[in-house]
C-alpha positions as CSV (number, residue, x, y, z in Angstrom):
1,M,-41.5,24.7,-5.6
2,I,-37.8,23.8,-5.2
3,S,-35.7,26.7,-4.1
4,L,-32.4,27.7,-5.5
5,I,-30.5,26.5,-2.3
6,E,-32.1,23.1,-2.6
7,I,-31.1,22.9,-6.3
8,V,-27.5,23.7,-5.4
9,M,-27.4,21.1,-2.5
10,L,-29.0,18.4,-4.7
11,S,-26.6,19.2,-7.6
12,V,-23.5,19.0,-5.4
13,L,-24.9,15.7,-3.9
14,A,-25.5,14.3,-7.4
15,L,-22.1,15.3,-8.8
16,C,-20.2,13.9,-5.8
17,F,-22.3,10.8,-5.8
18,I,-21.6,10.1,-9.5
19,T,-17.9,10.8,-9.0
20,Q,-17.8,8.4,-6.0
21,M,-19.6,5.7,-8.0
22,I,-17.0,6.0,-10.8
23,F,-14.2,5.8,-8.3
24,Y,-15.4,2.7,-6.5
25,W,-16.7,0.7,-9.5
26,V,-14.1,1.7,-12.1
27,V,-10.9,2.7,-10.2
28,L,-10.9,1.0,-6.9
29,A,-12.6,-2.2,-8.2
30,K,-9.8,-2.6,-10.9
31,P,-7.8,-5.0,-8.7
32,Y,-10.9,-7.1,-8.2
33,Y,-11.6,-7.3,-12.0
34,Y,-7.9,-8.0,-12.6
35,M,-7.9,-10.9,-10.1
36,K,-11.0,-12.4,-11.7
37,A,-9.4,-12.2,-15.1
38,V,-6.2,-14.0,-13.8
39,K,-8.4,-16.7,-12.3
40,K,-10.2,-17.2,-15.6
41,G,-6.8,-17.5,-17.4
42,R,-7.2,-14.3,-19.5
43,I,-3.9,-12.8,-18.4
44,L,-0.6,-14.5,-19.3
45,F,2.7,-14.2,-17.5
46,F,6.4,-14.4,-18.3
47,S,7.3,-18.1,-18.5
48,G,11.0,-17.8,-17.7
49,F,12.7,-18.0,-14.3
50,L,15.2,-15.2,-14.2
51,P,17.6,-15.2,-11.3
52,V,16.5,-13.0,-8.4
53,S,18.3,-11.1,-5.7
54,V,16.1,-10.7,-2.7
55,I,17.1,-7.7,-0.5
56,I,15.8,-7.6,3.0
57,Y,16.1,-4.6,5.2
58,A,16.3,-5.5,8.9
59,Q,15.7,-2.4,10.9
60,N,16.9,-1.7,14.5
61,R,13.8,-3.1,16.1
62,F,13.0,-6.6,17.3
63,C,12.1,-8.9,14.5
64,D,12.4,-12.7,14.5
65,L,14.8,-13.0,11.6
66,H,15.0,-16.8,11.9
67,K,11.2,-17.0,11.6
68,F,11.1,-14.6,8.7
69,L,14.0,-16.0,6.7
70,L,13.1,-19.7,6.8
71,P,10.1,-19.4,4.6
72,L,12.1,-17.1,2.3
73,L,15.1,-19.5,2.1
74,E,12.8,-22.4,1.3
75,Q,11.1,-20.7,-1.6
76,D,10.2,-22.8,-4.6
77,Y,12.3,-21.0,-7.1
78,P,15.3,-22.3,-9.1
79,Q,17.9,-19.5,-8.7
80,F,17.9,-16.7,-6.1
81,E,20.0,-15.2,-3.4
82,V,19.0,-13.5,-0.2
83,I,20.9,-10.4,1.1
84,V,20.0,-9.2,4.6
85,V,21.0,-5.6,5.3
86,N,21.5,-5.5,9.1
87,D,20.6,-2.2,10.6
88,G,21.6,-2.6,14.3
89,T,19.4,-5.6,15.0
90,V,19.6,-7.4,18.4
91,E,22.3,-10.0,19.1
92,E,19.8,-12.9,18.9
93,N,19.1,-12.0,15.3
94,T,22.8,-11.7,14.4
95,A,23.4,-15.2,15.9
96,A,20.4,-16.5,13.9
97,L,21.9,-15.1,10.7
98,I,25.2,-16.8,11.3
99,R,23.5,-20.2,11.9
100,L,21.4,-19.8,8.8
101,Q,24.4,-18.8,6.6
102,E,26.0,-22.1,7.5
103,Q,22.9,-24.0,6.3
104,Y,22.0,-21.9,3.2
105,P,24.9,-20.8,0.9
106,N,22.7,-18.3,-1.0
107,L,22.2,-16.2,2.2
108,Y,24.4,-13.2,2.6
109,C,24.6,-10.5,5.1
110,T,25.8,-6.9,5.2
111,H,25.4,-4.1,7.7
112,I,24.9,-0.3,7.9
113,P,27.9,1.4,9.6
114,E,26.9,2.7,13.0
115,E,28.3,6.2,12.3
116,T,25.9,7.0,9.5
117,K,23.4,8.9,11.7
118,Y,22.3,11.7,9.4
119,V,21.1,10.0,6.3
120,S,18.1,7.9,5.4
121,R,19.1,4.5,6.8
122,K,16.6,2.6,4.8
123,Q,17.7,4.2,1.6
124,L,21.3,3.5,2.5
125,G,20.5,-0.1,3.5
126,F,18.8,-0.8,0.1
127,T,21.7,0.8,-1.7
128,L,24.2,-1.4,0.1
129,G,22.1,-4.5,-0.6
130,V,21.9,-3.6,-4.3
131,K,25.7,-3.2,-4.5
132,A,26.1,-6.7,-3.1
133,A,23.4,-8.2,-5.4
134,K,24.6,-10.4,-8.3
135,Y,21.4,-10.3,-10.4
136,N,19.5,-7.7,-12.3
137,C,16.1,-8.6,-10.9
138,L,15.9,-7.1,-7.4
139,L,13.1,-8.1,-5.0
140,F,12.8,-5.8,-1.9
141,A,11.2,-6.6,1.4
142,E,11.6,-5.7,5.1
143,A,12.1,-8.1,8.0
144,S,9.2,-6.7,9.9
145,G,6.9,-8.5,7.5
146,S,5.9,-12.1,7.0
147,I,5.7,-14.3,3.8
148,R,2.6,-16.3,3.2
149,S,3.8,-18.9,0.7
150,K,6.8,-20.7,-0.8
151,N,5.7,-19.2,-4.2
152,W,6.2,-15.6,-3.3
153,I,9.4,-15.1,-5.4
154,M,7.8,-16.9,-8.4
155,L,4.6,-14.9,-8.2
156,M,6.4,-11.6,-8.1
157,A,9.1,-12.5,-10.7
158,R,6.6,-13.9,-13.2
159,H,5.9,-10.3,-14.4
160,F,9.5,-9.2,-14.7
161,G,11.1,-9.2,-18.2
162,K,12.0,-7.1,-21.1
163,E,8.6,-5.3,-21.1
164,K,8.3,-4.9,-17.4
165,N,11.2,-3.8,-15.2
166,M,9.2,-2.9,-12.0
167,V,6.6,-5.0,-10.2
168,L,4.4,-3.7,-7.4
169,G,3.1,-6.1,-4.8
170,I,0.5,-5.6,-2.1
171,C,1.1,-5.4,1.7
172,A,-1.4,-5.6,4.5
173,K,-1.3,-5.0,8.2
174,T,-1.5,-7.9,10.5
175,G,-4.9,-8.4,12.3
176,E,-5.6,-6.5,15.4
177,T,-8.4,-6.2,18.0
178,H,-7.9,-2.6,19.2
179,F,-10.2,-0.1,17.4
180,F,-7.5,2.3,16.2
181,K,-5.2,-0.6,15.2
182,K,-8.1,-1.9,13.1
183,F,-8.4,1.5,11.5
184,M,-4.7,1.5,10.7
185,A,-5.1,-1.9,9.0
186,F,-8.1,-0.6,7.0
187,D,-6.3,2.6,6.0
188,Y,-3.1,0.8,5.1
189,F,-5.0,-1.7,2.9
190,Y,-7.0,1.1,1.3
191,L,-3.8,3.0,0.5
192,N,-2.2,-0.1,-1.1
193,L,-5.4,-0.8,-3.0
194,H,-5.5,2.7,-4.4
195,L,-1.8,2.5,-5.3
196,L,-2.2,-0.7,-7.3
197,S,-5.5,0.4,-8.9
198,M,-3.7,3.4,-10.4
199,A,-0.8,1.2,-11.5
200,L,-3.3,-1.1,-13.3
201,F,-4.5,2.0,-15.2
202,N,-0.8,2.9,-16.0
203,R,-1.0,5.9,-13.8
204,H,1.3,4.5,-11.1
205,Y,2.8,7.2,-8.8
206,A,4.3,5.3,-5.8
207,G,5.6,1.9,-4.6
208,N,6.0,0.0,-1.4
209,S,9.5,-1.1,-0.5
210,R,8.1,-4.0,1.6
211,N,7.0,-5.9,-1.6
212,L,8.5,-4.6,-4.8
213,I,10.6,-5.7,-7.7
214,C,12.7,-3.4,-9.9
215,S,15.7,-3.8,-12.2
216,K,19.2,-3.0,-11.0
217,T,19.5,-0.6,-13.8
218,Y,16.4,1.4,-12.8
219,F,17.6,1.5,-9.1
220,D,21.0,2.9,-10.2
221,E,19.3,5.5,-12.3
222,Q,16.4,6.4,-9.9
223,N,17.9,5.9,-6.4
224,K,15.7,8.8,-5.1
225,F,12.8,6.3,-5.5
226,F,13.7,4.6,-2.3
227,R,13.8,8.0,-0.5
228,Q,10.4,9.3,-1.6
229,M,8.8,6.1,-3.0
230,L,7.8,7.9,-6.2
231,V,7.6,5.8,-9.3
232,D,8.5,7.3,-12.7
233,R,5.5,7.0,-14.9
234,H,7.7,6.2,-17.9
235,V,8.9,3.0,-16.3
236,D,7.1,-0.2,-17.4
237,T,5.3,-1.4,-14.3
238,A,3.3,-4.5,-13.6
239,V,1.1,-5.5,-10.6
240,E,1.1,-8.8,-8.7
241,L,-2.3,-9.5,-7.0
242,S,-2.8,-12.9,-5.3
243,A,-3.3,-14.2,-1.8
244,E,0.0,-16.0,-1.8
245,S,2.0,-12.9,-2.8
246,V,0.7,-10.6,0.0
247,I,3.3,-9.5,2.6
248,M,1.8,-9.2,6.1
249,V,3.4,-6.2,7.8
250,D,3.6,-5.6,11.6
251,L,3.2,-1.8,11.1
252,N,3.8,0.2,14.2
253,D,2.4,3.7,14.9
254,S,5.5,5.5,13.8
255,E,5.8,3.7,10.5
256,W,2.1,4.2,9.8
257,K,2.4,8.0,10.5
258,Q,5.4,8.1,8.1
259,E,3.3,6.4,5.4
260,K,0.5,8.9,6.0
261,Y,2.7,11.9,5.8
262,K,4.3,10.7,2.5
263,A,0.7,10.5,1.1
264,G,-0.5,13.7,2.8
265,T,-0.3,16.1,-0.1
266,V,-1.6,13.5,-2.5
267,A,-4.5,12.4,-0.3
268,L,-6.2,15.7,0.0
269,W,-5.8,17.0,-3.6
270,N,-7.2,14.1,-5.5
271,V,-10.7,13.9,-6.9
272,E,-11.7,10.9,-4.9
273,F,-11.0,12.5,-1.5
274,L,-12.5,15.8,-2.3
275,S,-15.7,14.3,-3.8
276,G,-16.0,12.0,-0.8
277,L,-15.6,14.9,1.6
278,F,-18.1,17.1,-0.2
279,F,-20.5,14.1,-0.6
280,I,-20.6,13.6,3.2
281,L,-21.2,17.4,3.7
282,A,-23.9,17.4,1.0
283,V,-25.6,14.4,2.6
284,T,-25.5,16.0,6.1
285,A,-26.8,19.4,4.7
286,S,-29.6,17.7,2.8
287,L,-30.8,15.8,5.9
288,V,-30.6,18.8,8.1
289,W,-32.5,21.0,5.5
290,G,-35.1,18.3,5.1
291,F,-35.8,18.1,8.8
292,L,-35.9,21.8,9.2
293,H,-38.3,22.2,6.3
294,P,-40.7,19.2,6.5
295,Y,-42.3,19.8,3.1
296,T,-38.9,19.1,1.5
297,L,-38.3,15.9,3.5
298,P,-39.4,13.4,0.9
299,Y,-37.0,14.5,-1.8
300,M,-34.2,16.1,0.2
301,A,-33.7,13.5,2.9
302,G,-34.8,10.7,0.5
303,A,-32.1,11.6,-2.0
304,A,-29.5,11.9,0.7
305,V,-30.3,8.5,2.3
306,F,-30.4,6.8,-1.1
307,C,-27.1,8.2,-2.2
308,Y,-25.4,7.4,1.1
309,L,-26.7,3.8,1.2
310,A,-25.6,3.2,-2.5
311,R,-22.1,4.5,-1.7
312,L,-21.9,2.4,1.4
313,F,-22.9,-0.7,-0.5
314,S,-20.2,0.1,-3.1
315,Q,-17.6,0.4,-0.3
316,L,-18.6,-2.8,1.3
317,F,-18.7,-4.8,-2.0
318,V,-15.4,-3.5,-3.5
319,V,-13.3,-3.5,-0.4
320,N,-14.5,-6.8,1.0
321,K,-14.6,-8.6,-2.4
322,T,-11.0,-7.6,-3.0
323,A,-10.0,-8.6,0.6
324,S,-11.8,-11.9,0.1
325,F,-9.7,-12.7,-3.0
326,L,-6.5,-11.8,-1.1
327,K,-7.7,-13.8,2.0
328,L,-7.5,-10.7,4.2
329,E,-9.7,-9.5,7.1
330,K,-13.0,-8.0,5.9
331,F,-14.6,-4.8,7.1
332,F,-18.4,-4.5,7.6
333,I,-20.0,-2.4,10.4
334,T,-16.7,-0.5,10.9
335,I,-16.5,0.9,7.3
336,P,-18.8,3.9,7.9
337,L,-16.8,4.9,11.0
338,F,-13.4,4.2,9.3
339,D,-14.5,6.2,6.3
340,L,-15.2,9.3,8.3
341,L,-12.1,8.8,10.5
342,Q,-9.9,8.4,7.4
343,M,-11.1,11.8,6.0
344,M,-10.3,13.6,9.3
345,V,-6.9,11.8,9.5
346,N,-6.0,12.8,5.9
347,I,-6.9,16.4,6.6
348,Y,-4.7,16.3,9.7
349,F,-1.7,14.9,7.8
350,F,-2.2,17.4,4.9
351,I,-2.1,20.2,7.5
352,C,1.1,18.7,8.8
353,C,2.6,18.7,5.3
354,L,1.9,22.4,5.1
355,V,3.2,23.3,8.6
356,L,6.3,21.0,8.7
357,K,9.0,20.6,6.1
358,K,8.1,17.4,4.3
359,E,11.7,16.1,3.8
360,K,12.5,16.6,7.5
361,Y,9.4,14.7,8.6
362,I,9.8,11.8,6.1
363,F,13.3,11.0,7.5
364,K,12.3,11.5,11.1
365,Y,11.8,7.7,11.6
366,D,14.6,6.7,9.3
367,K,17.3,8.5,11.2
368,R,18.8,8.1,14.6
């Protein structure tokens, strides 16, 4: 005879399991289905080549601008300009910029005044870059990343037109060997995947300034976007998903924490996170109950193990198939550990959102 407490535990387990299956196979797998459709020629793109202004934010940290800019300046695209916003970079980078400007007439440089200490420097940097831009199509990136292909501008700009005035691209963290660095890479990839999945459902809520296109008109109207990275749902948005369009980012600990804090309030109060958290609790409770009451072991522990393995298979398939399409590092035996760690980290940053003032924290790493 099944007791009431067992019915409650199995009901919670079943509800959370179904929700998780819908999330992985319908929502998070959307980029995978989209890339398969593109590969089969089912999705058509804008055929014109609109002129593009590429705006690069070079922050006050070491970055090899010469190495970063060469693949950008050699892009296979008919008409584009590159505007580097110099935010106190080292002398070697400044010298490299001068040399490259002599060779490439479409390269321009501006800088953020040193006395602007109490504003978001990134927001100000992009604003200065936009004011210097000649074209309406603005492609944003940061010098801490790296470009994979000479077709990056073309792949991002092929979506831009009358119907779409914002294009979201994907970023990924460069490969690491340290365990926590690998977790950061997984978490950052997962965050970008979720962001683009929602955009493909026309439920876009945020963007990434490391790989993004928007119109100059939209930027002027919604300058706060580059402060909070929130996308107006009324703006027509497209998504670019291809291996050649991925921007590889050398994300340091401070930048990762900033990204997590921005997503802190969203991460905890969405159905996916809550269902995943209660799913793990329900699996644990069912296993413990089964071992404490051996007569219930076949159906309590059996249901828990089946649901957990099915969810794990879904994670492995969706995450790794998408990573394979994008030619990124795959995750296998680390996924169960990263899944639990991600839940704890999201809870931690959500608590930080409640304790600290969000605006103050967001700009902590932007100011100096």
